[in-house]
C-alpha positions in Angstrom: 32.2 -7.9 -1.9 35.8 -6.6 0.1 34.9 -3.6 -1.7 31.9 -2.8 -1.1 31.9 -3.8 3.0 35.2 -0.8 2.6 33.0 1.4 1.4 29.9 1.1 3.9 32.2 1.1 6.8 32.3 4.8 6.1 28.6 5.4 4.8 25.8 3.5 6.0 23.0 5.9 4.7 25.3 3.8 1.2 24.7 0.2 2.5 21.0 1.0 3.2 20.5 2.3 -0.3 22.4 -0.6 -1.5 22.0 -3.9 0.0 18.8 -3.7 2.0 14.7 -4.0 -0.5 12.1 -3.0 1.3 9.9 -7.0 1.7 6.9 -3.9 1.3 7.5 -2.4 -2.2 10.5 -4.6 -2.8 12.2 -1.2 -4.0 15.6 -0.5 -2.0 14.6 2.0 1.5 14.2 5.9 0.6 15.1 7.6 4.4 14.2 10.9 4.8 17.0 14.0 5.4 16.5 13.5 9.3 17.2 10.0 8.8 19.7 10.2 6.6 21.9 12.9 9.3 21.2 11.2 12.3 22.7 7.9 10.8 25.8 9.5 9.4 26.2 11.5 12.6 25.7 8.4 14.9 27.2 5.4 12.6 30.5 6.6 11.4 33.0 5.2 12.5 36.2 7.3 14.0 39.6 6.8 12.9 40.5 4.4 16.1 37.4 2.2 14.2 35.0 3.1 17.0 31.9 4.1 17.4 31.6 7.9 17.8 29.2 7.6 20.7 27.8 4.8 22.6 24.7 5.8 23.6 22.6 6.7 20.8 18.6 7.7 21.0 16.3 8.4 18.3 12.8 9.7 19.6 10.6 11.4 17.2 6.4 11.0 16.4 4.7 7.0 16.6 4.9 6.0 12.4 8.1 8.1 11.9 9.9 4.7 11.4 11.6 4.4 14.1 11.0 0.3 14.1 12.0 0.3 10.4 15.6 2.4 11.0 16.5 0.3 14.1 16.1 -2.6 11.8 18.4 -1.9 9.6 20.9 -0.2 12.0 21.1 -3.9 13.9 21.9 -5.3 9.8 24.4 -2.9 9.2 26.0 -3.3 12.1 25.9 -7.5 12.5 26.9 -7.5 8.4 29.2 -4.6 8.6 30.7 -3.4 11.1 30.9 -6.1 13.7 33.1 -8.2 12.4 33.3 -11.6 13.2 31.5 -12.8 16.6 29.3 -10.1 16.5 25.9 -9.8 19.0 23.2 -7.6 18.2 20.5 -7.6 20.4 16.5 -6.9 20.5 14.8 -5.7 23.3 11.7 -4.3 24.8 8.7 -4.6 27.2 8.4 -8.1 27.2 9.5 -10.8 24.5 6.9 -10.9 22.3 7.4 -6.9 21.8 10.8 -7.8 20.9 10.4 -10.7 18.4 7.5 -9.0 16.6 8.9 -5.5 16.3 12.7 -4.8 15.9 13.8 -8.3 15.0 11.1 -9.8 12.9 11.2 -6.1 11.0 15.3 -7.3 10.3 13.9 -10.6 8.9 11.6 -9.6 7.1 14.8 -7.0 5.5 16.9 -9.8 5.4 14.5 -12.5 3.2 13.7 -9.9 1.1 17.3 -8.8 0.3 18.8 -10.7 -2.6 23.0 -10.2 -1.7 21.7 -11.3 2.3 19.5 -13.7 2.1 21.5 -16.5 0.8 23.8 -15.6 3.7 21.8 -15.7 7.0 19.9 -18.5 8.7 16.6 -17.2 10.4 14.6 -19.0 13.1 12.0 -17.7 15.6 14.4 -15.5 17.3 17.4 -15.4 16.4 18.9 -14.6 13.0 22.5 -16.5 12.4 25.1 -15.3 9.8 27.1 -17.9 8.2 30.4 -16.8 6.9 31.0 -14.2 10.6 29.3 -16.2 12.7 27.3 -13.1 14.4 24.2 -12.9 15.3 20.9 -11.1 15.7 19.1 -12.1 18.7 15.4 -11.0 20.3 15.3 -11.6 24.6 13.1 -11.7 26.9 12.8 -9.4 29.1 14.9 -10.5 32.0 17.6 -9.3 33.9 19.9 -12.5 34.8 19.3 -14.4 31.4 21.0 -11.4 30.2 23.7 -10.5 32.2 27.5 -11.8 30.7 26.4 -10.9 26.9 29.3 -9.0 24.9 26.9 -6.9 22.9 28.3 -5.2 19.7 25.0 -3.2 19.6 21.8 -3.4 21.2 18.4 -2.2 20.6 16.2 -1.1 23.5 12.4 -0.6 21.8 9.7 2.0 23.3 12.3 2.8 26.0 9.1 4.7 28.1 7.7 1.2 29.0 10.8 0.4 31.6 8.7 1.6 34.3 9.7 -1.4 36.4 12.8 -2.4 39.0 13.4 -5.9 36.4 13.6 -3.5 33.4 15.7 -0.9 34.9 17.9 -3.3 35.6 18.0 -5.2 32.2 18.5 -1.4 30.9 21.8 -1.2 33.1 23.4 -5.0 31.8 23.0 -3.9 27.7 25.8 -1.6 28.6 27.8 -1.5 25.5 30.9 -3.3 26.3 34.3 -1.6 26.6 36.4 -4.5 25.2 34.8 -4.9 21.5 35.7 -1.6 18.9 32.3 -1.4 17.8 29.8 -1.7 21.0 26.5 1.2 21.5 22.6 0.8 23.1 20.3 2.7 20.4 17.4 3.9 22.4 13.6 3.9 20.0 11.2 5.4 22.0 8.5 8.2 21.6 8.1 10.1 24.6 7.0 8.8 28.2 5.1 10.3 31.6 6.6 12.5 34.1 7.4 10.9 37.2 7.0 7.9 35.7 9.1 6.8 33.1 12.6 8.1 35.0 14.8 5.8 32.7 13.8 7.8 29.6 13.5 11.4 31.3 17.0 10.7 32.9 18.0 9.8 29.5 16.6 12.8 27.7 17.5 15.2 30.2 21.7 14.6 29.0 21.0 14.3 25.5 19.5 17.8 25.5 22.2 19.0 28.0 24.1 18.5 24.8 24.8 20.4 22.1 22.8 21.1 19.3 24.7 19.9 15.9 21.5 19.4 13.9 18.2 20.6 14.1 16.6 18.7 16.5 19.9 16.7 17.2 22.3 17.1 19.8 25.8 14.7 20.4 28.1 15.6 22.8 29.7 13.4 26.6 29.5 9.8 25.1 25.5 10.1 23.5 23.8 11.6 20.0 20.1 12.3 20.7 17.4 13.0 18.3 14.4 14.1 19.9 11.8 15.9 17.6 8.6 17.0 18.5 8.2 17.4 14.5 5.8 14.9 12.0 8.9 14.6 10.0 8.5 11.3 7.8 6.6 12.1 4.2 3.7 9.9 5.0 3.0 11.8 8.7 0.5 14.1 6.0 -2.1 17.2 7.4 -5.1 14.5 7.2 -3.4 12.3 9.1 -2.4 14.2 11.8 -6.1 15.6 12.0 -7.4 11.9 12.1 -4.7 11.3 15.2 -6.0 14.3 17.1 -9.3 13.1 16.5 -9.3 9.9 17.1 -7.1 9.8 21.0 -7.6 12.4 23.7 -5.4 15.2 24.4 -2.7 13.5 26.7 -2.1 10.8 23.9 -2.2 12.7 21.1 0.9 15.2 22.8 2.5 11.7 23.6 2.4 9.9 20.6 1.9 12.5 18.0 4.0 15.5 19.2 6.6 13.6 21.1 5.3 15.4 24.5 6.5 14.3 27.9 2.9 14.4 29.7 1.6 14.0 33.1 -0.3 10.5 33.9 -3.5 12.6 34.9 -5.3 14.8 31.9 -9.1 16.0 31.6 -11.3 12.3 31.5 -13.9 13.5 28.3 -14.3 16.8 26.5 -17.2 18.2 28.7 -18.4 19.2 25.1 -18.6 16.1 24.5 -20.9 15.1 27.2 -23.2 18.0 26.8 -23.4 16.9 23.5 -24.9 12.9 25.2 -27.7 15.5 27.4 -30.9 14.4 25.7 -33.2 16.9 27.9 -36.2 15.0 26.6 -35.5 11.9 28.8 -36.3 11.8 32.2 -35.2 9.0 34.5 -37.2 5.5 34.4 -39.3 5.2 37.1 -40.2 1.1 37.0 -40.4 -0.9 33.2 -41.4 -4.3 34.4 -40.1 -5.7 30.3 -36.5 -3.3 30.2 -33.4 -5.4 30.4 -31.5 -3.7 33.2 -27.2 -3.5 33.7 -26.5 -2.0 37.6 -23.9 -0.6 38.8 -22.5 0.2 42.4 -19.8 2.2 43.9 -19.6 2.0 47.5 -17.9 3.8 50.7 -18.7 3.9 53.9 -18.0 6.9 55.7 -15.7 8.8 53.6 -16.6 8.4 50.3 -20.0 8.9 48.3 -21.4 5.5 47.2 -23.9 5.8 44.0 -26.1 2.9 42.0 -26.3 3.5 38.6 -29.3 2.0 36.3 -27.7 1.4 32.2 -29.4 0.1 29.8 -29.6 -0.6 25.5 -31.4 1.1 22.9 -32.4 -1.3 20.2 -34.0 1.7 18.0 -30.9 3.7 18.2 -27.9 1.0 18.6 -27.1 3.7 22.2 -26.0 3.0 25.6 -28.8 4.9 27.9 -29.0 6.0 31.4 -32.1 4.6 33.1 -31.6 6.0 36.6 -29.3 6.5 39.5 -28.9 7.5 42.9 -26.3 9.4 45.3 -25.6 8.7 48.9 -23.6 10.6 50.5 -22.3 9.1 54.4 -19.9 10.9 57.1 -18.0 10.5 60.1 -20.1 10.5 62.3 -23.0 8.8 60.4 -21.6 6.2 58.1 -24.1 4.8 55.8 -26.2 2.0 56.6 -25.9 -0.9 53.6 -29.2 -2.8 55.0 -31.6 0.4 54.5 -29.7 2.0 51.5 -27.9 0.0 49.2 -29.7 -3.8 49.5 -33.0 -2.0 50.2 -32.3 -0.2 46.8 -31.4 -3.0 44.5 -34.1 -5.1 45.5 -36.4 -2.3 44.7 -34.5 -2.3 41.3 -35.3 -5.7 40.8 -39.5 -5.7 41.7 -39.2 -2.2 38.7 -37.1 -3.7 36.1 -35.4 -7.0 34.2 -32.4 -6.5 36.8 -29.6 -8.8 34.6 -26.7 -7.8 36.5 -24.8 -5.6 39.0 -21.3 -5.1 38.8 -19.3 -4.6 42.8 -16.5 -3.7 44.0 -16.3 -6.5 46.7 -14.0 -5.1 48.9 -16.5 -2.8 50.5 -19.4 -5.4 49.6 -18.6 -9.1 50.1 -21.3 -9.5 52.7 -24.1 -7.4 50.9 -23.4 -9.1 47.8 -23.4 -12.5 49.7 -27.5 -11.3 51.2 -28.7 -10.2 47.8 -27.3 -13.2 45.5 -29.2 -15.5 48.3 -32.4 -13.3 47.8 -31.8 -14.0 44.1 -30.3 -11.1 42.2 -27.8 -11.6 39.6 -24.4 -10.1 41.3 -21.3 -10.0 39.4 -18.0 -9.1 41.3 -16.1 -6.7 39.4 -13.2 -5.4 41.5 -11.5 -2.2 40.4 -8.0 -3.5 39.9 -6.4 -1.8 36.8 -7.6 -4.3 33.7 -11.0 -4.3 34.7 -11.1 -0.2 35.7 -9.5 0.1 32.2 -12.4 -1.5 30.3 -14.5 0.9 32.1 -13.2 3.6 31.7 -12.6 2.8 28.1 -15.9 1.8 27.3 -17.8 4.9 28.8 -14.8 7.4 27.0 -15.9 5.6 23.6 -19.5 5.9 24.3 -19.1 9.7 25.4 -17.4 10.6 23.0 -19.3 8.3 20.1 -22.0 10.6 21.2 -23.6 6.0 21.9 -24.6 7.3 25.5 -28.2 8.9 26.1 -28.1 10.6 29.7 -30.5 13.1 31.0 -29.7 15.8 32.3 -28.3 16.4 36.0 -26.0 18.6 37.4 -24.5 16.2 40.0 -23.6 13.7 37.5 -22.3 16.7 35.0 -20.6 18.2 38.4 -18.8 14.5 38.8 -18.3 13.9 34.7 -16.6 17.4 35.0 -13.7 16.8 37.9 -13.2 13.4 36.2 -9.4 12.9 34.8 -7.5 10.4 33.3 -4.8 8.3 35.4 -2.2 6.2 33.0 0.6 3.9 33.1 2.2 1.2 31.6 -0.2 -0.7 32.3 -3.6 0.9 31.4 -5.4 3.8 32.7 -8.7 4.6 34.8 -10.7 7.2 36.1 -10.3 8.7 39.2 -10.7 12.3 40.7 -8.5 15.3 40.9 -8.6 16.0 44.4 -9.7 14.6 47.2 -12.7 16.3 48.1 -14.3 15.4 44.7 -17.5 13.0 44.7 -17.5 10.7 41.5 -18.4 7.5 42.5 -21.8 8.1 40.6 -19.6 8.6 37.1 -17.3 5.3 38.6 -21.4 3.3 39.1 -22.5 4.2 35.6 -18.7 2.7 33.6 -19.7 -0.9 35.4 -23.6 -0.5 34.4 -22.5 1.3 31.2 -20.0 -1.6 30.5 -22.1 -4.8 31.6 -24.7 -3.0 28.9 -23.3 -2.7 26.1 -20.6 -6.2 26.4 -24.9 -8.1 26.6 -26.1 -5.3 24.3 -27.0 -8.4 21.4 -29.8 -10.1 24.2 -32.7 -9.8 23.7 -35.5 -11.5 26.0 -37.9 -14.2 25.0 -41.5 -15.1 25.8 -39.9 -18.7 27.4 -37.4 -16.3 30.0 -40.3 -13.8 30.6 -43.1 -15.8 31.0 -40.9 -17.9 33.8 -39.5 -14.8 35.4 -44.0 -13.8 35.8 -44.2 -17.5 36.6 -41.9 -17.2 38.9 -43.0 -14.1 40.5 -46.8 -15.3 40.7 -45.5 -18.3 42.8 -43.9 -16.2 45.3 -47.7 -14.2 45.8 -49.5 -17.5 45.5 -47.2 -18.2 48.6 -47.6 -15.5 50.4 -51.3 -15.1 50.5 -51.7 -18.3 51.7 -49.4 -16.3 55.2 -51.4 -13.4 54.0 -49.1 -11.5 53.1 -49.0 -8.1 51.4 -46.8 -7.7 48.2 -47.0 -3.7 46.5 -49.9 -2.7 48.7 -51.8 -5.3 47.3 -53.0 -7.9 49.2 -51.6 -11.3 47.8 -54.4 -12.6 47.8 -56.1 -10.9 45.7 -54.0 -11.9 43.3 -53.8 -15.7 42.5 -52.1 -15.9 39.1 -49.3 -17.8 39.8 -50.7 -21.2 39.0 -52.2 -20.9 35.8 -49.0 -19.0 34.2 -47.6 -22.0 34.8 -49.1 -24.5 32.9 -48.8 -22.2 30.3 -44.9 -21.7 30.8 -44.6 -25.9 31.0 -47.0 -26.2 27.6 -45.2 -23.9 25.6 -42.0 -25.2 26.6 -43.2 -28.9 25.7 -44.2 -27.5 22.3 -41.0 -25.5 21.5 -39.1 -28.9 23.0 -41.0 -31.3 20.5 -40.2 -28.3 17.5 -36.8 -28.6 18.0 -37.0 -32.5 17.9 -38.7 -32.6 15.1 -37.2 -29.6 12.6 -39.0 -28.5 9.7 -38.7 -27.6 6.2 -39.1 -24.4 4.8 -40.4 -24.7 1.1 -41.8 -20.8 0.4 -43.4 -19.0 4.3 -44.8 -22.5 4.7 -43.2 -24.9 7.2 -43.7 -28.3 7.5 -42.8 -31.6 9.2 -39.9 -33.2 7.8 -40.9 -36.9 7.5 -37.1 -37.8 7.1 -36.1 -36.6 10.8 -37.8 -38.1 14.2 -36.8 -38.3 17.7 -33.2 -36.3 16.1 -32.9 -40.0 14.7 -32.5 -40.5 10.7 -36.3 -42.4 9.8 -35.2 -43.1 6.6 -36.2 -46.9 5.7 -35.9 -47.6 9.0 -32.2 -46.6 9.6 -32.3 -44.7 13.0 -29.3 -43.5 13.1 -27.6 -40.2 14.2 -27.7 -36.6 12.6 -25.4 -34.9 11.9 -25.8 -30.7 10.7 -23.5 -30.4 7.2 -24.3 -26.9 6.3 -27.3 -25.9 6.2 -28.5 -29.7 5.4 -28.9 -32.8 8.4 -26.9 -35.7 7.0 -27.2 -39.6 9.0 -23.7 -40.3 10.2 -24.0 -43.9 9.0 -25.2 -43.6 5.2 -24.0 -40.2 4.2 -27.2 -40.2 1.2 -29.2 -40.3 3.7 -29.2 -36.5 3.8 -32.2 -34.4 4.9 -32.5 -31.1 4.0 -34.4 -28.2 4.9 -35.3 -26.9 1.5 -37.0 -29.2 -2.3 -35.2 -29.5 -4.9 -36.9 -27.2 -7.9 -38.9 -30.1 -9.5 -40.2 -31.1 -6.0 -37.6 -33.9 -5.0 -35.6 -34.4 -1.5 -32.0 -35.6 -2.0 -33.4 -38.4 -0.2 -35.6 -39.6 -2.8 -32.1 -39.5 -5.4 -30.9 -42.6 -6.9 -27.9 -44.0 -5.1 -25.0 -41.7 -6.7 
């Protein structure tokens, strides 16, 4: 083993080929040429026994094997280079990522490799080699807790996400130690966002300023940096690249698959996708009392426009549909009267449709929402926070991209969609406008309404819900008739139907409740009452115990042989007719 260790100290590729087993295939790892060149230049010791570069960067497109490469390097440094009591740390944007990416890959490789599996103790966040005391550990994203470490190697995973001051301090704490001969910091990542991923941006500029010693590999000035925009892994086939191009937005494809720096702004959707969603046969729907709809409101008092959008779900085509919209344009000299515009419009929508939900941002509409809630409208707060905007924006993007949204032709809506950009951050992305003068409020309102329609697509109005709504509406008309008032232009005294509908509703509800209390036995298509269930208790020979539903049958909680099924046996007997077993 000592001879092997000496040979491995001068060739990290030989260690990976001879000692490590791929847990997915059960065979030794096969490195591609770019990995081989990078490993030999970055981890072959100098004549003084030190690593040639304390700062090491490997950046390649997504799914290039970066995590696996970092795990192999962690094991190589811990087993071969570090010596006694070495320390290898895995850092990431949070603890879960640190423990479930590089660290987990290293643990699986060790457990799959016969030469190593009996020499290491693997726990949830620590791998310790018994003979040397060296360990590999996943660390929480806590710079104060990491202070005082003496690392042989620190691995920083996906450095593009280190955008906060706390993560910057963590990166600073992870500097290579001058007291160790073998000490370095390895960064594995793909590109980030210009102006946001400043930590990685500075590291990238420093690496690219060094001389190029091999294709896409720069080394000098204490740093070695491999940064490629090409799909270098053999499994990254042209077919896979085409699939990613169709699945990802252009901005994300350039950053994740081509490993290029991008701005946080990109076009929201391809206008060809949106035009495919426009149905020339559709028109704004004026009224349909039986149609469940979901609304969204994006409000502004003075400067920006205010929009209301209403969406529904077409069960026949399984698509969301824009039902109706309205845009109000206030001005600094003529601010919007919310009571005369938004409140009035939403109250009218309640009379014209089955309004299931109205999503709104409480920042401008808290008082309006309270009045509308008192009036019986289903108002739902939807603050324009990053998580909410990400959810609504992503849903609308997927609907448009998949042609799962049907909209009618409207020049204002098309212009608003064309002016939308996607603002992307490490916490998510949201719809925004490129210029302050652009009006995109109708798109934001449509995103909120479409999210409600999509999330509640399984809802179907039952007969009881419909009759109850009609009864309540007609009852209000009857009450108004007593006062001689008018509604919808018709004297309400001429429409005294509320009491009759309420009576029908009550009788129907009693029948449904009776059916629930007395389930039926299915025999063919003919339901018949089950004599062994009465008021949700077992009626078998006067048992009287409560019943529980087990699979497809009701069973007595006192005696399990008092089973009451929803079907008969082939010979026509019930299970309770069977003798005791």
